[in-house]
C-alpha positions as CSV (number, residue, x, y, z in Angstrom):
1,X,0.0,0.0,0.0
2,X,1.5,3.3,-1.1
3,X,1.2,6.8,0.5
4,X,1.6,10.2,-1.1
5,X,4.3,12.4,0.5
6,X,3.0,15.8,1.5
7,X,4.6,18.7,3.3
8,X,3.4,19.6,6.7
9,X,1.4,22.4,5.2
10,X,-0.4,20.0,2.8
11,X,1.2,21.1,-0.4
12,X,2.7,18.7,-2.8
13,X,6.4,18.0,-2.5
14,X,8.7,19.9,-4.8
15,X,10.0,16.7,-6.3
16,X,6.6,15.8,-7.9
17,X,4.7,19.1,-8.0
18,X,5.0,22.1,-10.3
19,X,8.6,23.3,-10.8
20,X,9.2,26.7,-9.3
21,X,11.2,27.8,-12.4
22,X,8.2,27.6,-14.7
23,X,5.6,30.4,-15.1
24,X,6.0,34.2,-14.4
25,X,8.4,35.0,-11.7
26,X,7.3,38.0,-9.6
27,X,10.9,39.2,-9.1
28,X,11.8,39.7,-12.8
29,X,11.9,43.4,-14.0
30,X,12.5,45.2,-17.3
31,X,15.9,47.0,-17.7
32,X,15.6,50.9,-18.1
33,X,16.4,52.4,-21.5
34,X,20.0,53.7,-21.9
35,X,20.3,57.6,-22.5
36,X,23.1,57.0,-25.1
37,X,20.7,56.8,-28.2
38,X,19.1,60.2,-27.3
39,X,22.5,61.8,-27.0
40,X,23.6,60.4,-30.3
41,X,20.4,61.8,-32.0
42,X,21.0,65.3,-30.6
43,X,24.6,65.3,-31.8
44,X,23.6,64.1,-35.2
45,X,21.0,67.0,-35.5
46,X,23.7,69.6,-34.6
47,X,26.1,68.2,-37.1
48,X,23.4,68.3,-39.9
49,X,22.6,71.9,-39.1
50,X,26.3,72.9,-39.2
51,X,26.8,71.1,-42.6
52,X,23.7,72.8,-44.0
53,X,25.0,76.2,-43.0
54,X,28.4,75.5,-44.6
55,X,26.7,74.4,-47.8
56,X,24.7,77.6,-48.0
57,X,27.8,79.8,-47.5
58,X,29.7,77.9,-50.2
59,X,26.8,78.2,-52.6
60,X,26.6,82.0,-52.0
61,X,30.4,82.4,-52.6
62,X,30.2,80.3,-55.8
63,X,27.3,82.4,-57.2
64,X,28.8,85.7,-56.0
65,X,25.6,86.6,-54.0
66,X,26.4,86.7,-50.3
67,X,23.5,86.3,-47.9
68,X,23.7,89.8,-46.6
69,X,25.5,92.3,-48.8
70,X,26.6,95.5,-47.1
71,X,25.8,98.7,-48.9
72,X,28.7,100.2,-50.8
73,X,29.9,103.7,-49.8
74,X,28.8,106.5,-52.0
75,X,31.4,108.1,-54.2
76,X,32.1,111.8,-53.5
77,X,30.7,114.2,-56.1
78,X,33.2,115.3,-58.8
79,X,34.9,118.7,-58.3
80,X,33.8,121.6,-60.4
81,X,36.0,122.5,-63.4
82,X,36.9,125.4,-65.6
83,X,34.1,127.9,-66.1
84,X,32.2,126.8,-63.0
85,X,31.1,129.3,-60.3
86,X,32.4,128.4,-56.9
87,X,32.3,130.3,-53.6
88,X,34.4,130.5,-50.5
89,X,33.6,133.1,-47.8
90,X,32.6,136.4,-49.4
91,X,34.0,135.7,-52.9
92,X,32.7,133.9,-56.0
93,X,35.4,132.5,-58.3
94,X,35.3,131.4,-61.9
95,X,38.6,129.9,-63.4
96,X,38.7,130.5,-67.1
97,X,41.9,128.8,-68.1
98,X,45.4,127.7,-66.9
99,X,48.5,128.1,-69.0
100,X,51.7,126.3,-67.9
101,X,53.8,127.0,-71.0
102,X,55.6,130.1,-69.8
103,X,58.9,130.6,-68.0
104,X,58.8,134.4,-67.6
105,X,56.1,137.0,-66.8
106,X,56.1,140.7,-67.3
107,X,57.7,143.1,-69.8
108,X,61.1,142.8,-71.4
109,X,62.9,144.9,-68.8
110,X,60.5,144.2,-66.0
111,X,60.0,140.5,-65.9
112,X,60.5,137.6,-63.6
113,X,61.9,134.2,-64.5
114,X,60.6,130.9,-63.0
115,X,62.8,128.4,-61.3
116,X,60.9,125.7,-63.2
117,X,57.9,127.0,-65.2
118,X,55.0,129.3,-64.5
119,X,51.4,128.1,-64.4
120,X,49.3,131.2,-64.9
121,X,45.6,130.9,-63.9
122,X,43.1,133.4,-65.4
123,X,40.1,133.8,-63.1
124,X,37.4,136.3,-62.1
125,X,36.6,137.2,-58.5
126,X,33.3,138.8,-57.3
127,X,32.6,140.2,-53.8
128,X,28.9,139.3,-53.1
129,X,29.0,140.6,-49.5
130,X,27.6,144.0,-48.3
131,X,31.1,145.2,-47.3
132,X,34.4,145.5,-49.1
133,X,37.0,142.7,-48.8
134,X,40.6,142.2,-49.9
135,X,41.5,139.4,-52.3
136,X,44.7,137.8,-50.8
137,X,46.9,136.2,-53.5
138,X,49.2,134.3,-51.1
139,X,46.1,132.5,-49.7
140,X,45.6,130.7,-53.1
141,X,47.1,127.2,-53.8
142,X,47.7,124.9,-56.7
143,X,47.9,121.1,-56.5
144,X,49.6,118.6,-58.9
145,X,48.5,115.1,-59.7
146,X,50.4,113.8,-56.6
147,X,48.5,116.2,-54.3
148,X,51.6,118.4,-53.7
149,X,50.7,122.0,-53.1
150,X,52.3,125.1,-54.5
151,X,51.8,128.7,-53.3
152,X,51.1,131.7,-55.4
153,X,54.2,133.8,-56.5
154,X,53.2,137.2,-55.3
155,X,56.0,139.0,-57.0
156,X,55.4,137.3,-60.3
157,X,51.7,138.2,-59.8
158,X,52.6,141.9,-59.7
159,X,54.1,141.6,-63.2
160,X,51.3,139.5,-64.5
161,X,48.6,141.8,-63.2
162,X,50.3,145.2,-64.0
163,X,47.2,146.3,-65.9
164,X,44.7,145.0,-63.3
165,X,45.4,146.9,-60.2
166,X,42.0,146.3,-58.6
167,X,42.8,142.6,-58.5
168,X,45.4,143.3,-55.9
169,X,43.3,145.7,-53.9
170,X,40.0,145.5,-52.0
171,X,36.8,144.7,-53.9
172,X,33.7,146.7,-53.2
173,X,30.3,145.0,-52.6
174,X,29.1,143.5,-55.9
175,X,32.4,144.3,-57.7
176,X,33.9,141.7,-60.1
177,X,37.4,141.8,-61.4
178,X,39.5,139.5,-63.6
179,X,43.2,138.7,-62.9
180,X,45.9,136.1,-62.9
181,X,47.4,133.8,-60.3
182,X,51.0,132.7,-61.0
183,X,52.5,129.4,-59.6
184,X,56.1,128.5,-60.0
185,X,56.3,124.7,-60.3
186,X,58.9,122.2,-61.5
187,X,59.0,121.7,-65.3
188,X,57.7,118.1,-65.1
189,X,54.8,118.9,-62.9
190,X,51.2,118.7,-64.2
191,X,48.6,120.7,-62.2
192,X,45.4,119.0,-61.3
193,X,43.4,121.6,-59.2
194,X,43.4,125.1,-57.7
195,X,42.3,125.7,-54.2
196,X,40.8,129.2,-53.9
197,X,40.3,131.0,-50.6
198,X,38.4,134.0,-49.2
199,X,41.3,134.5,-46.7
200,X,44.3,132.8,-45.2
201,X,42.1,131.1,-42.6
202,X,39.1,130.1,-44.8
203,X,38.3,126.5,-45.8
204,X,38.8,127.0,-49.5
205,X,37.1,125.5,-52.6
206,X,38.8,123.3,-55.2
207,X,38.5,123.5,-59.0
208,X,39.9,120.9,-61.3
209,X,42.1,122.3,-64.2
């Protein structure tokens, strides 16, 4: 006669009952996701944005159209030339012509010889103020193509303006007179502009010649 073996609690013995390894174990848990994939995705997005920006810059350089073109500075207006009316202070000037072919000025026995050559500028001066003003010859300047300045030769100007005494004296209100400025410059120099002044301290105005 056989007997079944039972535990004191009445359950079947482990040798013949259900194996404890089968079924769902209450102690088994799922592993948490690793943060590494998320970091890799973020880095990949930054790299793609950087590469896209570089590609846009290269395309703009290749086509010659930058993304934001800065406005080019405006060129200064051209200087007035011969025959133009210009003003400085109380005087209005008009330069008619400039002759640089002479080496002497004056009469045969009362003449002056240039160290290089004389550039003689013929111009008119008008006083548009309500008071008389003196025209000062030594305040006037000439500039060559290298921006080197030359002063007016006052003594040569006396010979060149012997028949225009008013040009060397004060001008009454509204008076206009024509005279000559004389500049002694090296023989190889080519004049580019005159700078005309109301006085020794005025700003001056330039005229291309």
